[in-house]
C-alpha positions as CSV (number, residue, x, y, z in Angstrom):
1,X,-67.9,129.3,70.4
2,X,-67.9,132.7,72.0
3,X,-68.7,132.7,75.7
4,X,-72.3,134.2,76.5
5,X,-69.8,137.2,77.9
6,X,-68.7,137.9,74.9
7,X,-72.0,137.5,72.8
8,X,-73.2,139.5,76.0
9,X,-70.5,142.3,74.9
10,X,-70.8,142.4,71.3
11,X,-74.4,142.9,71.2
12,X,-74.3,145.5,73.8
13,X,-73.0,147.7,70.7
14,X,-74.7,146.0,68.0
15,X,-78.6,146.5,69.5
16,X,-80.3,148.2,71.8
17,X,-81.0,147.5,75.3
18,X,-84.8,146.0,74.8
19,X,-83.6,143.8,71.6
20,X,-80.2,142.6,73.6
21,X,-82.4,141.9,76.7
22,X,-84.2,139.2,74.3
23,X,-81.3,137.9,73.1
24,X,-80.3,137.1,75.9
25,X,-83.1,135.6,77.2
26,X,-82.9,133.3,74.6
27,X,-79.6,132.5,75.2
28,X,-80.5,132.2,78.8
29,X,-83.9,129.6,78.2
30,X,-81.8,127.8,74.9
31,X,-78.1,127.6,77.7
32,X,-79.0,127.4,81.6
33,X,-76.5,129.0,83.4
């Protein structure tokens, strides 16, 4: 699976900041760093 950095970079291009933050928070909750 791609790393969180890769996912975050991809979502940066695909989604607005607000949506990207929501997605990143979900990843943070599901897979805590």
